[in-house]
C-alpha positions as CSV (number, residue, x, y, z in Angstrom):
1,M,32.8,48.8,-76.9
2,E,33.8,45.9,-74.5
3,K,31.4,47.2,-71.9
4,E,28.5,46.9,-74.6
5,D,29.3,43.5,-76.0
6,L,29.6,42.2,-72.4
7,F,25.6,43.5,-71.5
8,N,25.0,41.8,-75.5
9,D,26.5,38.6,-74.1
10,N,24.0,36.0,-73.8
11,G,25.5,34.1,-71.4
12,F,25.0,37.2,-69.2
13,K,21.9,38.0,-69.7
14,G,21.0,34.5,-68.8
15,L,23.0,34.8,-65.4
16,V,20.9,38.3,-64.6
17,K,17.5,36.3,-65.4
18,L,18.9,33.7,-62.7
19,F,19.4,36.0,-60.4
20,L,16.2,38.1,-60.3
21,I,14.3,34.9,-60.1
22,I,16.3,33.3,-57.0
23,L,15.9,37.2,-56.2
24,I,11.8,37.0,-56.1
25,I,11.9,33.6,-55.1
26,F,13.3,34.4,-51.6
27,F,11.3,37.4,-51.0
28,V,8.0,35.3,-52.0
29,F,9.3,33.0,-49.4
30,S,10.0,35.6,-46.6
31,I,6.7,36.9,-46.8
32,L,4.5,33.6,-45.7
33,N,7.2,32.6,-43.1
34,S,6.7,36.1,-41.5
35,R,2.7,35.3,-42.2
36,E,2.9,31.9,-40.7
37,D,4.5,33.5,-37.6
38,K,2.0,35.6,-37.3
39,E,-0.7,33.4,-37.5
40,T,0.4,31.3,-34.5
41,I,-2.4,28.2,-33.2
42,N,-3.1,28.2,-29.8
43,T,-3.8,24.5,-28.6
44,I,-4.8,22.9,-25.6
45,S,-4.1,19.2,-24.4
46,V,-6.3,17.3,-22.3
47,T,-5.5,13.6,-20.9
48,G,-8.0,10.8,-20.0
49,S,-7.4,7.6,-18.6
50,A,-9.6,4.1,-17.7
51,E,-8.7,1.3,-16.0
52,I,-10.9,-2.3,-16.7
53,N,-10.1,-4.9,-14.5
54,A,-10.7,-8.5,-15.5
55,K,-9.8,-12.3,-14.5
56,P,-7.2,-13.8,-16.2
57,D,-8.1,-17.0,-18.8
58,V,-4.3,-18.6,-19.2
59,A,-1.6,-19.6,-17.0
60,Q,2.0,-19.4,-18.9
61,I,4.6,-21.4,-16.8
62,N,8.3,-22.2,-17.6
63,L,9.4,-25.9,-17.2
64,T,13.1,-26.6,-17.1
65,V,15.1,-30.2,-17.1
66,I,18.6,-30.1,-15.8
67,T,20.5,-33.1,-16.3
68,G,24.2,-33.3,-15.1
69,N,26.2,-36.5,-15.5
70,K,29.9,-37.1,-16.6
71,D,29.2,-38.5,-19.8
72,L,27.1,-36.5,-22.1
73,G,25.1,-39.4,-23.7
74,L,24.0,-40.4,-20.4
75,A,23.5,-36.9,-19.5
76,T,21.1,-36.7,-23.0
77,E,19.4,-39.6,-22.9
78,E,18.2,-38.7,-19.0
79,N,17.2,-35.5,-19.9
80,N,15.8,-36.9,-23.3
81,I,13.5,-39.2,-20.9
82,K,12.4,-36.7,-17.7
83,I,11.0,-34.2,-20.8
84,N,8.8,-37.2,-22.4
85,D,7.8,-38.3,-19.9
86,I,6.5,-34.5,-18.7
87,I,5.2,-33.8,-22.2
88,S,3.2,-37.0,-21.9
89,F,2.2,-35.7,-18.9
90,L,1.1,-32.6,-19.8
91,K,-1.0,-33.9,-22.4
92,E,-2.9,-36.9,-20.2
93,K,-3.9,-33.1,-18.8
94,N,-5.7,-32.2,-22.0
95,I,-2.4,-29.4,-22.4
96,E,-3.0,-29.3,-26.5
97,D,0.5,-29.1,-29.1
98,K,-0.1,-25.8,-29.5
99,D,0.4,-24.9,-26.0
100,I,3.3,-26.7,-26.0
101,K,6.7,-25.0,-27.2
102,T,10.5,-25.8,-26.3
103,S,12.1,-22.6,-25.9
104,T,15.5,-23.5,-24.9
105,Y,17.6,-27.1,-25.6
106,N,21.6,-26.2,-24.1
107,I,24.0,-28.8,-23.8
108,N,27.3,-27.1,-21.7
109,P,30.3,-28.6,-20.4
110,R,31.3,-28.4,-16.8
111,Y,34.4,-27.6,-15.5
112,E,35.7,-27.4,-12.1
113,Y,39.0,-26.7,-10.6
114,G,42.0,-28.6,-8.5
115,E,42.9,-28.0,-5.1
116,D,45.5,-25.6,-6.0
117,Y,42.7,-23.5,-8.2
118,R,45.0,-23.1,-11.9
119,N,44.3,-25.8,-13.4
120,R,40.7,-26.9,-14.6
121,Y,39.4,-30.1,-15.7
122,L,35.5,-31.1,-17.7
123,A,34.0,-32.7,-14.6
124,G,31.1,-33.5,-16.8
125,Y,27.8,-31.8,-18.6
126,D,24.8,-30.1,-18.1
127,V,22.2,-30.8,-20.7
128,T,19.0,-28.2,-20.0
129,Q,15.7,-28.2,-22.2
130,S,12.4,-25.6,-21.1
131,L,9.7,-26.1,-22.4
132,I,7.2,-23.0,-21.8
133,I,3.2,-24.2,-21.2
134,K,0.0,-22.3,-21.8
135,I,-2.6,-23.6,-18.9
136,R,-6.3,-23.0,-20.2
137,D,-8.1,-25.1,-16.9
138,L,-6.6,-22.2,-14.5
139,N,-7.9,-25.1,-11.6
140,M,-5.1,-27.5,-12.7
141,V,-1.8,-25.1,-12.8
142,G,-1.2,-26.3,-9.1
143,D,-1.5,-29.8,-10.2
144,I,0.5,-29.7,-13.3
145,I,3.3,-27.8,-11.4
146,S,3.2,-30.8,-8.9
147,G,3.1,-33.6,-11.6
148,A,6.0,-32.0,-13.8
149,T,8.4,-31.2,-10.8
150,S,7.7,-35.2,-9.3
151,R,8.7,-36.0,-13.1
152,G,11.9,-34.4,-13.6
153,A,11.1,-30.3,-13.9
154,N,13.9,-29.2,-11.5
155,D,13.8,-25.4,-13.1
156,V,9.7,-24.0,-12.4
157,S,9.7,-20.4,-13.6
158,G,8.2,-17.4,-15.2
159,L,4.4,-18.1,-13.8
160,S,1.9,-15.7,-15.2
161,F,-1.5,-15.1,-15.8
162,I,-2.7,-13.6,-18.8
163,I,-6.1,-12.6,-21.1
164,D,-5.3,-14.5,-24.2
165,N,-8.2,-12.5,-26.1
166,D,-7.9,-8.7,-25.1
167,E,-8.8,-6.4,-27.9
168,L,-11.7,-6.0,-27.1
169,L,-11.0,-4.6,-22.8
170,K,-8.6,-3.0,-24.7
171,E,-11.0,-1.2,-27.3
172,Q,-13.1,-0.4,-24.0
173,A,-10.7,1.2,-22.1
174,K,-9.8,3.4,-24.8
175,E,-13.3,4.6,-25.5
176,Q,-13.7,5.2,-21.6
177,A,-10.3,7.0,-21.4
178,I,-11.3,8.8,-24.6
179,T,-14.9,10.0,-22.6
180,D,-12.9,11.2,-19.8
181,A,-10.4,13.4,-21.7
182,K,-13.8,15.3,-23.4
183,D,-15.5,15.8,-19.8
184,K,-12.4,16.9,-18.8
185,A,-11.7,19.4,-22.0
186,L,-16.1,20.6,-21.5
187,K,-14.6,21.8,-17.9
188,L,-11.6,23.3,-18.8
189,E,-13.3,25.1,-21.7
190,K,-16.2,26.6,-19.1
191,D,-13.4,27.3,-16.2
192,L,-11.1,29.1,-18.5
193,G,-13.6,30.6,-20.7
194,V,-12.3,29.5,-23.9
195,S,-13.7,28.4,-27.3
196,L,-12.5,24.7,-28.0
197,K,-12.7,24.2,-31.7
198,E,-11.8,21.5,-33.7
199,I,-9.3,18.2,-32.6
200,I,-6.1,18.5,-34.2
201,G,-3.8,15.6,-32.2
202,F,-4.5,12.5,-30.5
203,Y,-2.1,10.1,-28.8
204,E,-2.9,6.7,-27.4
205,N,-0.9,4.3,-24.4
206,T,-2.8,1.0,-23.7
207,Y,-1.0,-1.2,-22.1
208,N,-2.2,-4.7,-20.2
209,P,0.2,-6.0,-17.2
210,V,0.8,-9.1,-16.7
211,Y,-0.1,-10.8,-13.5
212,Y,2.1,-13.0,-11.2
213,E,1.5,-14.5,-8.1
214,A,2.4,-18.2,-7.3
215,T,1.6,-19.1,-3.0
216,S,3.7,-23.1,-3.6
217,S,4.2,-25.9,-1.7
218,Y,6.3,-28.9,-2.7
219,K,9.7,-29.9,-2.3
220,M,12.4,-30.6,-5.3
221,L,15.7,-32.6,-4.4
222,G,18.6,-30.9,-6.5
223,M,19.0,-32.6,-10.0
224,G,16.5,-35.4,-9.7
225,G,13.2,-33.8,-9.3
226,A,11.1,-34.1,-6.8
227,A,9.5,-36.3,-3.9
228,D,6.2,-36.0,-1.2
229,S,5.1,-33.2,-3.7
230,V,1.8,-31.4,-2.5
231,S,0.2,-29.2,-5.5
232,P,0.7,-25.8,-5.0
233,S,-1.9,-23.5,-4.0
234,I,-2.4,-20.9,-6.9
235,E,-4.4,-17.4,-6.7
236,T,-5.1,-16.0,-10.0
237,G,-6.1,-12.2,-9.2
238,E,-7.1,-10.1,-12.0
239,N,-5.3,-8.2,-14.6
240,T,-5.5,-4.2,-15.0
241,I,-5.9,-2.8,-18.8
242,T,-5.5,0.8,-18.5
243,S,-5.5,3.3,-21.2
244,N,-4.0,6.9,-21.7
245,V,-5.1,9.1,-24.2
246,T,-3.7,12.7,-25.0
247,I,-6.6,15.0,-27.2
248,I,-4.6,18.1,-28.5
249,Y,-7.5,20.8,-29.0
250,K,-7.4,24.0,-31.2
251,V,-8.4,26.9,-29.4
252,K,-10.4,30.0,-30.5
């Protein structure tokens, strides 16, 4: 009697139905997975590359003025005078406001140690201001470096040559790399005796390394700037835009 009540119980019937549904779903997924394992897709990856050389059209450089003094007010004032003089000089050379950017402004205390090297004392302050400059007339690079150092820039660094608008060149390099990959795929198809069907994957890596080169000849006198300056000889060279692509074909 108790067994009959158990089988007639609605909750028990519901559990049985749920178990059967789960069992059916498990078998369906098992069948689908077994089919996918049997239908393995064969692929071949082909890599193509291309390079485009072009002369840069913009120079970028960091000009820094570092001024030290026991008096913070005097150090700041002297540094400001030099930086303002450099900025005025740059504008006289037709460098636009958009191409002059302050990248660093720091005030740092400078400590020194006594003879016993145990106790330190405040010896003064160093005020540092850096400008990032874009020079669009490459013939002016040497003159601007010389003029800036003679006006107090005592740290010149990061000279680089870039292509200001290189998107078109990157696109051309990519197109050539794709053509190179397709040509290799056709040869591979013939050599292996296979049939390459539709493309099922594509990857691209295009980059434009910045070109650095500067041959300079000028004197810098410590924290005081430059004297007897001679414009350095600057060679721009060429930049190389490289594109690498990978095409994945389905093999039949």
